[in-house]
C-alpha positions, 0 to 999 in steps of 0.5 A: 214463297219460294215463286218470285210471281208469289213475291211479286203479287205480294208485294202489289198487295201490299202497296195496295193495302197501303194505299188503300185500294185493292185494284191491284191492276192498277199498278204498273208490274214490269215483267222483267221485274225481279225480287230486289228492284223497285216496283213502280206504283201510280201513287206518286209519292210512294215506291216499293222496295223488294229487299227478298222474297218475302220482305217488301218496304215502302220509301217515300218520294220527296222531290216536290218537297225537296223543291219546295224547299229550295225555293223557300231556302232560296238555294239549289235542291242539293243544298236541302237536308231532310231529317230521314228520321221524319219522311212520313211528316215531311212527305205531307207537307204539300205547300210553302206554308207547311215547308216553313213550319217543317223549317222552324221545327228543324226538319228541313235544314239548309246545309252550310257552304263549303269551305273553299280555303285559298290557303294554298294558293295565298301561300303560293302568291307569297312564294310568287312575291318573293320570285319563286316559281316565276322561270322560263319553264312558268311563262306563258306569254311573251315579255310584252304580253306578261308587262305590257310597255303601255302599262309601264309607260302609264305609270312612269307618266303618273310618277313624274306628273304627280311630282310635277304637280306637287312641286307646282302646288308647293310653290317650287317650280313656277308655271312657266317651268311646269310647262317645259318639264311636263311637255319634257317628260310627255316627249320621253326626256325623263326615264324615272323621278329621280332625272326630272329632280335633278332637271328640275334642281338644275333648271332652278340653279341655272335660273338663279345662275342667270339671275345673278348675272343679271343682277350683276350687270344691272349694278355694273350698269348703276354703277357705271352711270352713277358714275358717268352722272357724277362726272358730267356734274363735276364738270358742270360746277367746272364749267359754271365755276370757270364762267363766274371767274371770267365774268369777275374779271371782265369788269376789271379789265 
């Protein structure tokens, strides 16, 4: 079979005998097809490969089986593995039930998930937490875009309000002081928790000082009042004694 046309005819006859028909005209043969290329046949699941001028092989198309297997396995077609040694048996499966049987037998397998390692990413993030890779050359946005002022404000407000709420629940401050400090924090009066705690201690100390002064004033007032009462009582007693003496001297006279 030195003539290429003889090789083509031999391939067609072999394909026809394999399919079970001798109607060679029912197959499509390209005029430009040379030995070594694929001859497209009318049978949907077969293709003839001409390896040389005298060697012909049959390759089975498993597109249908792969599509059914991807549907059964609930994955993509690229994830389906078909056993190349069981091509003939797999090609006979034309339903999902047959595909399930092949899966059970191990001829059709779902490929494992490809590992996408994040070790390098985690190592890079650990370095960034330490301050590496954050120089001017690594920055893309402005300072306000990388860390907005609103985010800083919200963080600060949450810290201050959480502290005020905790102190109020612990009875360290009353509701009036809580309200005044809350409004002061809202008005940007305290830049951090330390300043707020200092303000709380200062307010409590001032309140204690005022209370002590008030108590002292009340004590002085009470002392003065008791002194005045004693003087008034003493004077009243002296007046009564004088009147009694005068009353005793009048009959003698």
